[in-house]
C-alpha positions in Angstrom: -31.8 -48.0 38.4 -32.6 -51.0 36.2 -33.5 -53.0 39.4 -35.8 -50.1 40.6 -37.6 -50.1 37.2 -38.1 -53.8 37.3 -39.4 -53.6 40.8 -41.9 -50.8 39.8 -43.1 -52.9 36.9 -43.6 -55.9 39.1 -45.7 -53.8 41.5 -47.7 -52.5 38.7 -48.5 -56.0 37.5 -49.4 -57.2 41.0 -51.4 -54.1 42.0 -52.8 -52.4 38.9 -53.8 -48.8 39.6 -56.5 -48.5 36.9 -58.8 -50.5 34.7 -56.6 -50.3 31.6 -53.6 -51.9 33.4 -55.6 -55.1 34.0 -56.3 -55.8 30.3 -54.4 -58.8 29.1 -53.7 -58.8 25.4 -54.0 -62.1 23.4 -52.2 -63.7 20.6 -53.4 -65.1 17.3 -53.0 -68.6 18.5 -55.2 -67.9 21.6 -57.9 -66.2 19.5 -57.9 -69.1 17.0 -58.0 -71.8 19.7 -60.7 -70.1 21.7 -62.9 -69.4 18.7 -62.6 -73.0 17.6 -64.0 -74.1 21.0 -67.2 -72.1 20.5 -69.9 -74.5 19.2 -72.2 -72.5 17.0 -74.3 -73.1 13.9 -72.8 -69.8 12.7 -69.3 -70.0 11.4 -67.0 -68.4 13.9 -63.7 -69.5 12.4 -60.7 -67.3 13.0 -59.3 -65.2 10.2 -56.4 -62.7 10.3 -59.0 -60.0 9.5 -60.7 -60.7 12.8 -57.7 -59.9 14.9 -57.8 -56.1 14.5 -61.3 -56.0 15.6 -60.6 -58.1 18.7 -57.7 -55.9 19.6 -59.9 -52.7 19.1 -62.2 -54.1 21.9 -59.1 -54.7 24.1 -57.7 -51.2 23.4 -60.9 -49.5 24.5 -61.7 -51.4 27.8 -64.0 -48.8 29.2 -66.4 -48.9 26.2 -66.1 -52.8 26.2 -67.2 -52.9 29.9 -70.2 -50.9 28.9 -71.1 -53.1 26.0 -70.9 -56.2 28.1 -73.0 -54.6 30.8 -75.7 -53.6 28.2 -75.7 -57.2 26.8 -77.1 -58.4 30.1 -80.1 -56.2 29.4 -80.5 -56.8 25.6 -79.4 -60.3 24.9 -82.3 -62.1 26.6 -84.7 -60.2 24.5 -82.8 -60.7 21.3 -82.4 -64.5 22.1 -86.1 -64.9 22.6 -86.8 -63.2 19.2 -84.3 -65.5 17.5 -85.8 -68.6 19.1 -89.2 -67.7 17.9 -87.9 -67.9 14.2 -85.8 -70.9 14.9 -82.5 -69.0 14.3 -79.2 -69.4 16.0 -79.1 -67.3 19.2 -75.5 -66.4 18.4 -76.7 -63.9 15.9 -77.2 -61.6 19.0 -73.5 -60.7 18.6 -74.2 -59.0 15.4 -76.0 -56.2 17.3 -72.7 -55.7 19.1 -70.7 -55.6 15.8 -73.2 -53.2 14.2 -73.9 -50.6 16.9 -72.3 -51.6 20.2 -75.9 -52.1 21.4 -76.7 -48.4 21.1 -80.3 -47.9 19.9 -79.4 -44.3 18.9 -76.7 -45.3 16.5 -76.7 -43.8 13.0 -74.2 -43.8 10.2 -73.6 -41.4 7.3 -75.4 -43.7 4.9 -78.7 -43.5 6.8 -78.6 -46.9 8.7 -80.2 -46.3 12.2 -80.8 -48.1 15.4 -79.3 -51.0 17.3 -79.5 -53.2 14.1 -78.2 -50.3 11.9 -81.3 -50.8 9.6 -81.6 -49.0 6.3 -84.8 -47.1 5.5 -85.8 -49.4 2.5 -85.6 -52.5 4.8 -87.7 -50.8 7.5 -90.4 -49.9 4.9 -90.3 -53.4 3.4 -91.2 -54.8 6.9 -93.7 -52.0 7.7 -91.8 -50.1 10.5 -92.9 -46.5 11.0 -90.3 -43.9 10.0 -91.6 -40.3 9.8 -91.0 -36.9 11.1 -91.9 -37.8 14.7 -91.3 -41.5 15.0 -88.5 -43.8 13.9 -89.3 -47.4 14.9 -85.8 -48.6 13.9 -84.8 -47.2 17.3 -87.5 -49.2 19.0 -85.5 -52.1 20.5 -88.3 -54.7 20.4 -89.8 -53.8 17.1 -86.4 -53.4 15.3 -85.2 -56.7 16.7 -88.3 -58.5 15.5 -87.8 -57.0 12.1 -84.1 -57.8 11.9 -84.7 -61.4 12.9 -87.3 -61.8 10.2 -84.9 -60.2 7.7 -82.2 -62.7 8.7 -84.6 -65.6 8.1 -85.5 -64.2 4.7 -81.8 -63.8 3.7 -80.8 -67.2 5.0 -83.5 -68.7 2.6 -81.5 -67.1 -0.3 -77.8 -67.7 0.7 -78.0 -70.7 3.1 -74.9 -69.7 5.0 -74.6 -67.2 7.7 -71.4 -65.3 6.7 -73.1 -64.3 3.4 -76.3 -63.5 5.3 -74.5 -61.1 7.6 -72.7 -59.5 4.6 -75.9 -59.2 2.6 -77.6 -57.5 5.7 -74.8 -55.0 5.7 -74.5 -54.1 2.0 -77.9 -55.4 0.6 -78.5 -58.6 -1.4 -78.3 -56.7 -4.7 -74.7 -55.5 -3.9 -73.7 -58.9 -2.5 -74.8 -60.7 -5.7 -72.7 -58.4 -7.7 -69.7 -59.1 -5.5 -70.3 -62.9 -5.8 -70.2 -62.5 -9.6 -66.9 -60.5 -9.3 -65.5 -63.3 -7.1 -66.1 -65.8 -9.9 -69.5 -67.0 -8.5 -67.8 -68.3 -5.3 -70.0 -68.6 -2.3 -67.1 -68.7 0.1 -67.2 -65.5 2.1 -63.4 -64.9 2.2 -63.3 -65.1 -1.6 -66.1 -62.5 -1.9 -64.7 -60.3 0.9 -62.3 -58.2 -1.2 -65.1 -57.1 -3.6 -67.5 -56.0 -0.9 -67.8 -52.3 -0.5 -65.3 -50.9 2.0 -67.9 -49.4 4.3 -69.7 -52.7 4.8 -66.9 -55.2 4.2 -65.9 -55.6 7.9 -69.4 -56.6 9.2 -68.7 -60.3 9.4 -65.2 -60.0 10.9 -66.6 -57.6 13.4 -69.3 -60.1 14.2 -66.7 -62.9 14.9 -64.7 -60.5 17.0 -67.8 -59.6 19.0 -68.5 -63.2 19.6 -65.1 -63.7 20.9 -65.0 -60.7 23.3 -68.5 -61.5 24.7 -67.3 -65.0 25.5 -63.7 -64.5 26.6 -63.6 -61.0 28.3 -62.8 -62.5 31.7 -59.7 -64.0 30.3 -58.6 -60.5 29.4 -59.4 -59.2 32.8 -62.3 -57.1 31.7 -65.2 -56.6 34.2 -68.6 -55.5 33.0 -70.2 -52.2 34.1 -74.0 -52.8 34.6 -76.3 -50.1 33.7 -78.8 -48.9 36.3 -81.1 -47.1 33.9 -83.0 -50.3 32.8 -83.1 -52.2 36.0 -86.9 -52.0 36.2 -89.3 -50.2 33.9 -93.0 -50.2 33.1 -94.9 -49.5 29.9 -97.9 -47.2 29.6 -100.2 -46.5 26.6 -100.4 -43.0 25.3 -103.2 -42.3 22.9 -103.0 -38.5 22.6 -100.4 -35.9 21.6 -98.0 -35.6 24.4 -94.5 -34.1 24.9 -91.7 -35.4 27.0 -91.7 -32.0 28.7 -95.2 -32.6 30.0 -94.3 -36.0 31.4 -91.1 -34.7 32.9 -92.8 -31.8 34.6 -95.8 -33.7 35.9 -94.2 -36.9 37.2 -90.6 -35.7 37.8 -88.5 -37.7 35.3 -85.3 -36.2 33.8 -85.8 -35.5 30.1 -82.5 -37.4 29.3 -83.8 -40.5 31.0 -87.1 -40.3 29.0 -85.1 -40.1 25.8 -82.9 -43.1 26.7 -85.9 -45.2 27.6 -88.0 -44.1 24.4 -85.4 -43.4 21.6 -88.2 -44.1 19.0 -89.6 -40.5 19.4 -87.4 -38.1 17.4 -88.7 -34.7 18.6 -89.5 -35.4 22.3 -93.1 -35.6 21.2 -95.5 -38.7 21.2 -97.8 -38.0 18.3 -101.4 -39.0 18.0 -102.0 -42.6 16.7 -105.3 -44.4 16.5 -103.9 -47.4 18.4 -101.6 -45.3 20.6 -98.0 -45.7 21.5 -96.5 -47.7 24.3 -93.8 -45.6 26.2 -91.4 -46.8 28.9 -91.1 -45.3 32.3 -89.2 -46.2 35.5 -91.2 -48.8 37.5 -91.9 -46.3 40.3 -93.3 -43.8 37.7 -95.5 -46.0 35.7 -98.3 -46.2 38.3 -98.0 -42.5 39.0 -98.5 -41.8 35.3 -101.8 -43.7 35.3 -103.0 -41.9 38.4 -102.2 -38.6 37.1 -103.0 -39.2 33.4 -105.4 -36.2 33.0 -102.9 -33.9 34.7 -100.1 -35.2 32.4 -102.0 -34.4 29.3 -102.7 -30.8 30.3 -100.5 -28.4 28.3 -97.7 -26.7 30.1 -98.1 -22.9 30.6 -96.3 -21.0 27.8 -96.4 -17.5 26.2 -99.4 -16.9 23.9 -98.6 -17.7 20.3 -99.6 -14.8 18.3 -100.7 -14.6 14.6 -98.7 -12.8 11.9 -97.8 -9.2 12.2 -100.8 -8.0 10.2 -103.1 -9.7 12.8 -101.2 -8.3 15.8 -101.6 -4.9 14.4 -105.3 -5.5 13.9 -105.6 -6.3 17.7 -104.7 -2.7 18.5 -106.7 -1.1 15.7 -110.4 -1.8 16.3 -111.3 0.2 13.2 -109.9 -2.6 11.0 -111.2 -6.2 10.7 -108.6 -8.9 11.4 -108.2 -10.9 8.2 -108.1 -14.4 9.7 -110.9 -13.7 12.3 -113.6 -12.3 10.2 -116.1 -14.5 12.0 -114.8 -13.7 15.5 -117.1 -11.9 17.9 -116.6 -8.1 17.8 -115.9 -6.5 21.1 -116.8 -3.1 22.3 -114.5 -0.3 21.1 -113.2 0.5 24.6 -112.2 -3.2 25.2 -108.9 -4.9 24.2 -109.4 -7.2 21.4 -108.3 -10.8 22.4 -107.0 -13.0 19.7 -107.9 -16.7 20.4 -106.9 -18.3 17.1 -103.9 -20.6 16.5 -102.4 -21.7 13.2 -102.3 -25.4 12.3 -101.1 -27.1 9.0 -102.9 -29.8 7.0 -101.3 -31.8 4.1 -103.8 -32.5 1.4 -104.5 -36.2 0.8 -105.8 -37.9 -2.3 -109.5 -37.3 -2.8 -109.7 -34.2 -0.5 -111.8 -31.4 -1.6 -112.0 -27.9 -0.2 -115.4 -28.1 1.3 -114.6 -31.3 3.2 -111.4 -29.8 4.6 -113.3 -26.7 5.8 -116.0 -28.9 7.4 -113.3 -31.0 9.3 -111.7 -27.8 10.7 -115.1 -26.0 11.4 -114.2 -23.0 9.1 -115.5 -21.9 5.7 -113.9 -22.6 2.2 -113.6 -18.9 1.7 -111.5 -18.5 4.8 -109.1 -21.3 3.8 -108.7 -19.7 0.3 -108.1 -16.3 2.0 -105.4 -17.6 4.4 -103.6 -19.5 1.7 -104.1 -17.1 -1.2 -105.8 -19.8 -3.3 -107.4 -18.6 -6.6 -109.6 -21.7 -7.0 -111.3 -24.4 -5.0 -109.0 -27.1 -6.3 -106.6 -28.7 -3.9 -103.4 -30.7 -5.0 -102.3 -33.9 -3.3 -99.3 -33.1 -0.9 -100.2 -29.4 -0.8 -99.8 -27.9 2.7 -102.4 -25.4 3.7 -102.6 -23.2 6.7 -105.8 -23.1 8.8 -106.6 -20.9 11.9 -108.5 -22.8 14.5 -109.7 -22.1 18.1 -106.7 -22.0 20.4 -108.3 -24.3 23.0 -108.9 -27.0 20.4 -105.5 -27.0 18.7 -104.7 -30.5 19.8 -107.9 -31.9 18.4 -107.5 -30.2 15.0 -103.8 -31.3 14.7 -104.8 -34.9 14.9 -106.9 -34.7 11.7 -103.7 -34.5 9.6 -102.8 -38.1 10.6 -106.3 -39.5 10.3 -107.3 -42.0 7.8 -110.0 -41.3 5.2 -112.4 -43.4 7.0 -111.8 -41.6 10.2 -112.3 -38.3 8.6 -115.6 -39.4 7.1 -116.9 -40.0 10.7 -116.2 -36.4 11.7 -119.6 -34.6 12.0 -120.1 -31.2 10.7 -120.5 -28.7 13.6 -122.6 -25.6 13.6 
């Protein structure tokens, strides 16, 4: 029986039946020796804390194969951004350590995107983060921002382990940890005082550098993604939904989401400069040819007004509250309601008469729909306005326009 078991084990080693059987574990001595061979301006020295993270990559070979495959797509772009700022290209491994190169990553503390960027950092570098758009998920913009942040942090700490730690936990927190470590600037002295949820950022970075350079020695073969083989960018300067794009030029919604993770609600909002979206190479030209068709709204059930208005449609003896100015039809005809509700958030300096002018309604109507007792509007106040159904898209854009743009709107009869 023992001889049979030995023979089966030998056969399993020579002819592995699955991917996991091919993974070759390493020793501390191997890790230390291999890391010492890597020549980098960033300190990649081995520490016992690094071993558990290397082992984690080896224990999950399927995920590691995917990360290595994705690196073939993302690393050239990251390296280019790092060279522009004259920073070490080995910082690309930090994206692996932070998010496993997943642009949709998010943690419970609010860090988001491939670089796991916090909201305050994104605002400091003027990335857009709002209800519809989160540019922390934009691979190119977030990479450019992260690289600039690295450069700024390096001007403070002058050594990359502390830069990586400060990126993960914030400079304010790291400075506190340095004081607790007796003002030592050696990372491993500061390490025990760093908050637990961000403490492992630098060890994971070193482990990522190891696995991305020595995966072949462990029998790991990358799995290359086919989603990003070839894609094209097109400019969208109107409100547009992923559903409209998908239905018109035949692209699965899931593929659109993966190519354009920056849009949070499957909607590309209006922006003066427009937004660049990414489509498969074969679909980019089709989008340009069918642009007018793509922008056409999809057929959908008519959106009705509140219950009081619906009742008014069947009762021609009553005047519909939000449609006092609508054309009255003959008593024997069915009243057709052609209004749709939009919302507007009051900005600084807005007055009721201007808002009414922009939306082609009267101040009296706005006061009636929102039960306002005076003409005064408060900044941040949300008001409801009923507009012509066919021009809903036009009126919705007003909410995101600048003061100068709204001044250019001409009053219509």
